[in-house]
N, C-alpha and C positions, 0 to 999 in steps of 0.2 A: 790422723785418719787418712786412709787411702782415698784419694779424690781422682775421679776419671773425667777428663774433658772429652765430650762426645761431639763430633762434627759430622757433617754430611755435605758433600760438595755442591749439591744442587741448591743448597740454601743461599749460596752467594751468586746464583746464576740469573738473577733478575734485578731490575730496579724499577720502582714506580716513578712516573714522570713528576716534575715539580708541579704543584707545591707539596705533593704527598711526601712524607718524611721517611718512609721505610726504604732505606738505601743499603746497598751491600757494604758501604763503609762502616755501618754499625758493627758488623762482625769483625771487620779489620781493626777497629778501634779497641775492641776487647782483646783480641789476640795480641795486638801490639802492647797493650798495657800489662798483660800477663807476662810478656817477655821483659818489659822495662822494670817490673817490680821483682823480678827473680822468681816468680811463681811457676812459670811454665815448666822448668825442668823438674819441679816437685810433683807434677801431675802425670798420671797415666793418660795416654792418648788413644782414642778409639774412633775409627771411622765407621759409622753405622750404615747398614744397607737401607734403602728406602722402604717404606711400608707399601704393601700392596693394598688395593682398594678393599679386598676382603678382610684385611686386618682392622679396618676402621668401622665395620658394619655393626659392631656392638654399640657404636656411638652415632654413626651417621647413616642416613637413608641412602641406599645404593643408587637410587635414581638421582639424588643430589650430587653424588660423587661423579656419576657419569656425565651429568650436565656441566659440571665444572670443566671436565676434560674436553667435552664437545665445544664449549663456548670459548675456551682459551684461544686468543687470536694468534696468528702467525706473525703479526706485526701490529703495532699500535696498542690500543687498550679497549677493554669492554667494561663499562661500569655496572657493577652489581647493585650498588646503592651509592649514596653521596660520599661515602668514605672508602669504599672497597672496590678495587679494580682487579680485573684479570689482565695480565700482560704475558708475553712469551716467557716461559720458564717458571711461572709462579706456581702452577699446579705441581710440577715436579719438586719444587722447593717445599711445598706444604706436605707432600708425601715423604720427602726427606726428613723434615722436622718430626713428623709422626714416627718415622722409622727410628730416629734418634731417641725419642721418648720410649719406644718399645724396647730398644736395646738397653736403655738406662734401667728400666724396670727389671729386665732379665738379669742384668749385671748386679744390681744392688741386692736383689732378693737372693741370688745365688751366692754372691761372694761378700756381701756387706759393703760398708763404706758409703761414700757419697758420689754423686755424679752431677755434672753441670752440662746441659745440652746447649751448645752454642749454635743456635738455629734461628731461622726466620722463614716465613712470616710468623707473627704472633698467632695465638689460637683461642684465647679465652672468651672471646665474644661469639665464636661460631656455635650455632645451634644444630639440631639434628638435620635440618634440611635448609639451612640458610647461612649466609656469610654476613659479617658485619665488622666494622671497626678494624679494617685491614686483615681480618682473620677468616680463613677458609676452613681449616680443620682444627678441631679442638684437641690439642696434644695432651693437655692435662687430664681431660676426661678419658682419652684413649689410654693413657698410662694408668690411671686409677682403675679402670675396668679390667685391664690386662692383669694388674696386680691381684685383683679379686679372683680372676680366673686361675691365677697361679697359687692361690691359697691364703693370701693376706686376709685377715679377718676384719681389720679396721684400717682404712686408708684415710689419712688426713690430707686434704688439699688446701694449702694455704696460698692465698693470692694477695700479694702486696703491690701489685700494679696500682697506679694512681686511679685506674678506672675499674669499677666493679666487674667481676667475672660472671656476668649474667648468663653467658652460654654454658659455662661450666656448671653453674648452679642448676640450670635446667637439666643437664645431661647426667648429673649424678644424684638427683633428688630421689629417685625411686629406689636406690640401693641404700639400705640402712647401714651398710658397712663402709660407706664413704661419706665423709662430712666435709663441707666447704667452710673455711674460715676466710672471709674476704675483708681486707683493709683497703679503703679507697677514699677519694676526696669527695666530700659532700657537694652536691650540686653539679658534679662532673658528668661525663658521658655515661649513661645507663645507671646513674647512681640512685639507689633506693634509700629509704630511711634506715638508720641503724636499728638493729634488733634481729629477731629470728626471721628466717626465710624458709623457702621450701626445702623439704628434706632435712630439717633441723640445721640448716646452714646458719652461720653466724655472720651478720653484716655489721661491720664496724666502720663508721664514717668519720674520717678525720675532718676537722673544720677547714673550710675554704681558706687557703693560704697557710695551712698548718705547717709546723716545723718539727724538728727533732724532739723537742720537749713534748709536743702533742702526741707524736708517735710513741714515745716511751710511756706516757700516761695510759694511752689506749691499749697498746700491746701488753704492757706490763700489768695493767689492771684487769683486762678482760680477755685478750687473745690467748696469752700464754697460760693462764689458769684454766681456760676452757679446753685448750689443747691438751694439757696435762690430764684433765678429767676424762677426755675421750680415749686416752691411752692407745695411740695408734701403733700398728705394726710397721707402718711405712709412712714417710712424709713425702708428699709430692708438692713442690712449690712452684707456683706461677710467679716467676721473678721478673717483675716489670720495674724499670728504673726511671719512668717518666715523671715520677714525683720529685726528681732532683730540681733544685732551685734554678739550674741553668737550662731546664727543658721547658719549652713553650707549650707543651701539650697538657699541662695542668698548672694550677696555681699553687701547688704545694712547694715548700721551701726546704726540702730535705737535702742532706749532705751525704757523701759517700760513707762517712763514719756512722751515719744512722743505719744504713743498710748492713754494715758490718755488725753493729750492735744487735739488730733484729735477727740476722742469721745466727749469730752466736746464741741468742736467746731461744730460737727455735730448736737448734741442735741440742742445747743443754736440757730444755724442757722435754723433748721427745726421746732423749737417749735411753731412759730407763726401759722404755717399751719397744722402741724401734731398733735398739742396738746400734744406732748410728746409721741406719739405712735411710737414705734420703736422695731424692732426685729433684734437681732444680732445672726448670725449663724457662728459657728466655722469652719474655713477653715484650712489653714496650720499653721505651728508652730511645729518644730520637735526637739527642744532642750528643754526637759521638764522643767528644772528650769526656763529658760527664758520665756517659754510659760506660766507657772503658774503665774509668776510675771506680765507678760504683760496682760493676760486675767483678772487678778484681778485688774489691773490698769484701764482697760476698765469698769469693773463692778463698781469699786469705782466711776468713773466719772458719771455713770448712777445713782447710789444711790445719789450722791451729787447734781445731776441735779434737784432733787425734792426740 
Protein backbone atom coordinates (compact mmCIF):
# COMPACT_ATOMS: atom_id res chain seq x y z
CA UNK A 1 0.00 0.00 0.00
CA UNK A 2 1.16 3.53 -0.72
CA UNK A 3 1.59 5.29 2.63
CA UNK A 4 2.17 9.03 2.92
CA UNK A 5 3.75 10.61 5.98
CA UNK A 6 2.34 14.12 6.36
CA UNK A 7 4.18 16.71 8.42
CA UNK A 8 3.74 20.40 9.18
CA UNK A 9 6.66 22.46 10.53
CA UNK A 10 4.64 24.44 13.06
CA UNK A 11 3.75 21.25 14.94
CA UNK A 12 7.26 21.08 16.37
CA UNK A 13 7.35 24.77 17.23
CA UNK A 14 6.17 24.79 20.83
CA UNK A 15 6.69 22.99 24.12
CA UNK A 16 4.46 22.91 27.14
CA UNK A 17 6.24 23.57 30.44
CA UNK A 18 6.78 20.73 32.92
CA UNK A 19 4.93 18.75 34.14
CA UNK A 20 2.79 18.88 30.98
CA UNK A 21 3.93 15.99 28.77
CA UNK A 22 3.22 17.31 25.25
CA UNK A 23 6.75 18.04 24.04
CA UNK A 24 8.30 18.37 20.59
CA UNK A 25 10.40 15.30 21.33
CA UNK A 26 7.30 13.19 20.72
CA UNK A 27 7.48 13.86 16.99
CA UNK A 28 11.24 13.42 16.93
CA UNK A 29 10.92 10.00 18.58
CA UNK A 30 8.54 8.81 15.87
CA UNK A 31 10.64 10.20 13.03
CA UNK A 32 13.78 8.59 14.48
CA UNK A 33 12.05 5.22 14.86
CA UNK A 34 10.78 5.29 11.28
CA UNK A 35 14.38 5.75 10.16
CA UNK A 36 15.77 3.12 12.53
CA UNK A 37 13.27 0.49 11.37
CA UNK A 38 13.87 1.15 7.66
CA UNK A 39 10.31 2.37 7.12
CA UNK A 40 11.12 5.96 6.27
CA UNK A 41 12.36 5.38 2.69
CA UNK A 42 9.24 3.30 1.97
CA UNK A 43 6.99 6.29 2.64
CA UNK A 44 5.95 9.20 0.50
CA UNK A 45 6.66 12.47 2.31
CA UNK A 46 4.37 15.47 2.18
CA UNK A 47 4.55 18.80 3.97
CA UNK A 48 1.04 20.19 4.38
CA UNK A 49 0.07 23.85 4.41
CA UNK A 50 -1.59 25.10 7.60
CA UNK A 51 -5.35 25.33 7.74
CA UNK A 52 -6.96 28.74 7.70
CA UNK A 53 -9.54 29.53 10.35
CA UNK A 54 -12.28 29.40 7.69
CA UNK A 55 -11.33 25.77 6.97
CA UNK A 56 -12.37 24.84 10.50
CA UNK A 57 -15.75 26.55 10.70
CA UNK A 58 -17.71 23.41 9.83
CA UNK A 59 -16.50 22.16 13.21
CA UNK A 60 -15.51 25.13 15.40
CA UNK A 61 -17.14 28.39 16.39
CA UNK A 62 -15.34 31.29 14.64
CA UNK A 63 -15.38 33.32 17.86
CA UNK A 64 -13.64 30.47 19.67
CA UNK A 65 -10.89 30.32 17.05
CA UNK A 66 -10.45 34.10 17.22
CA UNK A 67 -10.26 33.88 21.01
CA UNK A 68 -7.48 31.28 20.87
CA UNK A 69 -5.41 33.53 18.61
CA UNK A 70 -6.12 36.58 20.76
CA UNK A 71 -5.24 34.88 24.05
CA UNK A 72 -2.06 33.12 22.92
CA UNK A 73 0.75 34.79 24.91
CA UNK A 74 3.99 36.16 23.48
CA UNK A 75 5.79 34.51 26.41
CA UNK A 76 4.87 32.23 29.26
CA UNK A 77 1.53 30.44 29.29
CA UNK A 78 -2.19 31.00 29.69
CA UNK A 79 -4.30 28.24 31.24
CA UNK A 80 -7.56 27.41 29.50
CA UNK A 81 -8.34 24.69 32.06
CA UNK A 82 -6.39 22.44 34.39
CA UNK A 83 -4.94 20.41 31.53
CA UNK A 84 -4.78 22.79 28.59
CA UNK A 85 -2.41 25.69 28.09
CA UNK A 86 -1.79 28.31 25.45
CA UNK A 87 1.92 28.92 24.88
CA UNK A 88 3.75 30.76 22.09
CA UNK A 89 3.41 28.83 18.83
CA UNK A 90 0.67 26.43 19.89
CA UNK A 91 -2.15 28.00 17.85
CA UNK A 92 -0.01 27.82 14.71
CA UNK A 93 0.71 24.18 15.56
CA UNK A 94 -3.01 23.41 15.94
CA UNK A 95 -3.74 25.04 12.58
CA UNK A 96 -0.81 23.11 11.12
CA UNK A 97 -2.18 19.83 12.45
CA UNK A 98 -5.60 20.62 11.00
CA UNK A 99 -3.94 21.46 7.68
CA UNK A 100 -2.24 18.07 7.71
CA UNK A 101 -5.59 16.39 8.36
CA UNK A 102 -7.18 18.25 5.45
CA UNK A 103 -4.26 17.43 3.14
CA UNK A 104 -4.54 13.80 4.16
CA UNK A 105 -8.26 13.65 3.32
CA UNK A 106 -7.68 15.25 -0.05
CA UNK A 107 -4.83 12.88 -0.85
CA UNK A 108 -6.44 9.60 0.12
CA UNK A 109 -9.79 10.44 -1.49
CA UNK A 110 -8.10 11.47 -4.73
CA UNK A 111 -5.35 8.89 -4.96
CA UNK A 112 -6.15 6.09 -2.54
CA UNK A 113 -3.68 4.60 -0.10
CA UNK A 114 -3.13 5.52 3.51
CA UNK A 115 -1.67 8.56 5.24
CA UNK A 116 -0.26 9.16 8.71
CA UNK A 117 -0.21 12.75 9.98
CA UNK A 118 2.77 13.30 12.27
CA UNK A 119 1.36 16.27 14.14
CA UNK A 120 0.64 17.83 17.52
CA UNK A 121 -1.14 19.04 19.62
CA UNK A 122 -3.74 16.27 19.84
CA UNK A 123 -7.32 17.16 18.99
CA UNK A 124 -9.97 14.64 20.00
CA UNK A 125 -11.10 16.35 23.22
CA UNK A 126 -11.70 19.74 21.56
CA UNK A 127 -15.36 20.68 21.22
CA UNK A 128 -17.07 23.30 19.08
CA UNK A 129 -16.17 26.22 21.33
CA UNK A 130 -13.88 24.83 24.02
CA UNK A 131 -10.47 23.24 24.51
CA UNK A 132 -9.67 20.31 26.80
CA UNK A 133 -7.09 17.62 27.45
CA UNK A 134 -4.21 19.39 25.60
CA UNK A 135 -6.52 19.75 22.54
CA UNK A 136 -7.42 23.02 20.79
CA UNK A 137 -8.70 21.98 17.34
CA UNK A 138 -10.42 18.70 16.60
CA UNK A 139 -8.48 17.37 13.61
CA UNK A 140 -10.45 14.12 13.30
CA UNK A 141 -13.76 15.95 13.13
CA UNK A 142 -12.31 18.46 10.67
CA UNK A 143 -11.12 15.60 8.46
CA UNK A 144 -14.39 13.67 8.65
CA UNK A 145 -16.52 16.68 7.76
CA UNK A 146 -14.24 17.63 4.86
CA UNK A 147 -14.50 14.08 3.55
CA UNK A 148 -18.28 14.33 3.62
CA UNK A 149 -18.09 17.63 1.74
CA UNK A 150 -15.94 15.88 -0.87
CA UNK A 151 -18.50 13.14 -1.46
CA UNK A 152 -17.73 10.38 1.04
CA UNK A 153 -21.01 8.74 2.02
CA UNK A 154 -19.88 6.94 5.18
CA UNK A 155 -16.85 8.01 7.20
CA UNK A 156 -15.78 5.83 10.12
CA UNK A 157 -13.79 7.62 12.81
CA UNK A 158 -11.97 5.08 14.96
CA UNK A 159 -10.37 6.45 18.12
CA UNK A 160 -7.99 4.11 19.95
CA UNK A 161 -6.41 6.67 22.26
CA UNK A 162 -6.52 5.58 25.90
CA UNK A 163 -9.01 8.40 26.52
CA UNK A 164 -12.47 8.65 24.98
CA UNK A 165 -12.79 11.06 22.06
CA UNK A 166 -15.59 13.04 23.66
CA UNK A 167 -15.02 16.14 21.56
CA UNK A 168 -15.10 14.16 18.32
CA UNK A 169 -18.27 12.40 19.45
CA UNK A 170 -20.00 15.73 19.97
CA UNK A 171 -18.81 17.22 16.68
CA UNK A 172 -19.85 14.35 14.40
CA UNK A 173 -23.08 13.25 16.13
CA UNK A 174 -25.41 15.27 13.91
CA UNK A 175 -24.15 13.72 10.66
CA UNK A 176 -25.52 10.22 10.07
CA UNK A 177 -22.78 9.69 7.48
CA UNK A 178 -20.08 9.81 10.16
CA UNK A 179 -19.85 7.23 12.93
CA UNK A 180 -17.41 7.23 15.84
CA UNK A 181 -15.98 3.96 17.17
CA UNK A 182 -14.11 4.76 20.39
CA UNK A 183 -11.84 2.39 22.34
CA UNK A 184 -10.66 3.77 25.68
CA UNK A 185 -9.77 2.86 29.25
CA UNK A 186 -12.66 2.57 31.68
CA UNK A 187 -12.57 5.17 34.45
CA UNK A 188 -10.03 7.30 32.56
CA UNK A 189 -10.26 10.94 31.52
CA UNK A 190 -13.73 11.65 30.03
CA UNK A 191 -14.55 7.93 30.04
CA UNK A 192 -18.26 7.07 29.66
CA UNK A 193 -19.78 3.63 30.04
CA UNK A 194 -19.53 1.14 27.22
CA UNK A 195 -22.44 1.09 24.83
CA UNK A 196 -24.12 3.34 22.29
CA UNK A 197 -23.50 7.07 22.40
CA UNK A 198 -24.73 10.16 20.58
CA UNK A 199 -25.02 9.90 16.82
CA UNK A 200 -24.93 6.09 16.93
CA UNK A 201 -21.36 6.19 18.23
CA UNK A 202 -19.97 2.99 19.71
CA UNK A 203 -18.19 3.33 23.05
CA UNK A 204 -15.94 0.42 24.00
CA UNK A 205 -14.26 0.59 27.40
CA UNK A 206 -11.20 -1.53 28.04
CA UNK A 207 -10.88 -2.60 31.68
CA UNK A 208 -8.68 -0.51 33.92
CA UNK A 209 -5.18 -1.90 33.47
CA UNK A 210 -6.25 -3.89 30.39
CA UNK A 211 -3.65 -5.51 28.16
CA UNK A 212 -3.35 -6.83 24.62
CA UNK A 213 -5.61 -9.77 25.32
CA UNK A 214 -8.37 -7.43 26.45
CA UNK A 215 -7.84 -5.32 23.34
CA UNK A 216 -8.12 -8.35 21.06
CA UNK A 217 -11.31 -9.55 22.73
CA UNK A 218 -13.03 -6.18 22.59
CA UNK A 219 -11.83 -5.10 19.18
CA UNK A 220 -12.22 -8.53 17.60
CA UNK A 221 -15.59 -9.20 19.19
CA UNK A 222 -17.26 -5.78 18.90
CA UNK A 223 -15.30 -3.05 17.13
CA UNK A 224 -14.30 -4.82 13.93
CA UNK A 225 -17.70 -6.46 13.31
CA UNK A 226 -19.44 -3.11 13.87
CA UNK A 227 -17.00 -1.38 11.55
CA UNK A 228 -17.64 -3.98 8.86
CA UNK A 229 -21.38 -3.47 9.25
CA UNK A 230 -21.04 0.28 8.78
CA UNK A 231 -19.18 -0.30 5.48
CA UNK A 232 -17.26 3.00 5.41
CA UNK A 233 -15.94 4.74 2.30
CA UNK A 234 -13.09 6.21 4.36
CA UNK A 235 -11.40 5.40 7.64
CA UNK A 236 -10.21 8.29 9.83
CA UNK A 237 -8.25 7.07 12.85
CA UNK A 238 -7.45 9.05 15.97
CA UNK A 239 -4.26 7.17 16.74
CA UNK A 240 -3.34 7.70 20.36
CA UNK A 241 -0.59 5.60 21.91
CA UNK A 242 -0.92 6.58 25.58
CA UNK A 243 -2.30 3.13 26.35
CA UNK A 244 1.23 1.72 26.10
CA UNK A 245 2.45 0.08 29.28
CA UNK A 246 5.36 2.55 29.51
CA UNK A 247 3.08 5.62 29.37
CA UNK A 248 1.98 7.13 32.67
CA UNK A 249 -1.14 8.83 31.28
CA UNK A 250 -3.23 5.69 31.53
CA UNK A 251 -3.28 2.40 33.37
CA UNK A 252 -3.49 0.32 30.20
CA UNK A 253 -0.73 -2.20 29.54
CA UNK A 254 -0.60 -2.34 25.76
CA UNK A 255 2.50 -3.13 23.72
CA UNK A 256 3.52 -1.85 20.28
CA UNK A 257 2.61 -5.24 18.81
CA UNK A 258 -0.98 -4.61 19.95
CA UNK A 259 -1.15 -1.40 17.93
CA UNK A 260 0.23 -3.25 14.93
CA UNK A 261 -2.43 -5.94 15.31
CA UNK A 262 -5.22 -3.38 15.67
CA UNK A 263 -4.09 -1.37 12.66
CA UNK A 264 -3.90 -4.50 10.52
CA UNK A 265 -7.38 -5.45 11.68
CA UNK A 266 -8.83 -2.04 10.87
CA UNK A 267 -7.30 -2.07 7.42
CA UNK A 268 -8.37 -5.61 6.62
CA UNK A 269 -11.91 -5.03 7.90
CA UNK A 270 -12.40 -1.78 6.03
CA UNK A 271 -10.65 -2.72 2.79
CA UNK A 272 -13.70 -4.07 0.97
CA UNK A 273 -15.49 -0.73 1.15
CA UNK A 274 -12.73 1.84 1.68
CA UNK A 275 -10.45 0.48 -1.03
CA UNK A 276 -7.62 1.01 1.46
CA UNK A 277 -8.36 4.73 1.90
CA UNK A 278 -7.42 5.63 5.46
CA UNK A 279 -6.03 8.59 7.37
CA UNK A 280 -4.28 8.21 10.75
CA UNK A 281 -3.97 11.30 12.96
CA UNK A 282 -1.62 11.34 15.94
CA UNK A 283 -3.39 11.94 19.24
CA UNK A 284 -1.82 11.00 22.59
CA UNK A 285 1.34 9.12 23.50
CA UNK A 286 3.66 10.80 25.97
CA UNK A 287 6.50 8.34 26.64
CA UNK A 288 8.66 9.14 23.60
CA UNK A 289 10.49 5.78 23.23
CA UNK A 290 7.23 3.81 23.50
CA UNK A 291 5.44 6.32 21.29
CA UNK A 292 8.10 6.00 18.60
CA UNK A 293 7.91 2.20 18.59
CA UNK A 294 4.11 2.16 18.65
CA UNK A 295 3.65 4.67 15.84
CA UNK A 296 6.25 2.83 13.76
CA UNK A 297 4.37 -0.42 14.37
CA UNK A 298 1.20 1.21 13.08
CA UNK A 299 2.99 2.53 9.99
CA UNK A 300 4.54 -0.90 9.40
CA UNK A 301 1.07 -2.47 9.41
CA UNK A 302 -0.07 0.11 6.84
CA UNK A 303 2.92 -0.55 4.61
CA UNK A 304 2.44 -4.30 4.84
CA UNK A 305 -1.26 -3.92 4.12
CA UNK A 306 -0.45 -3.28 0.47
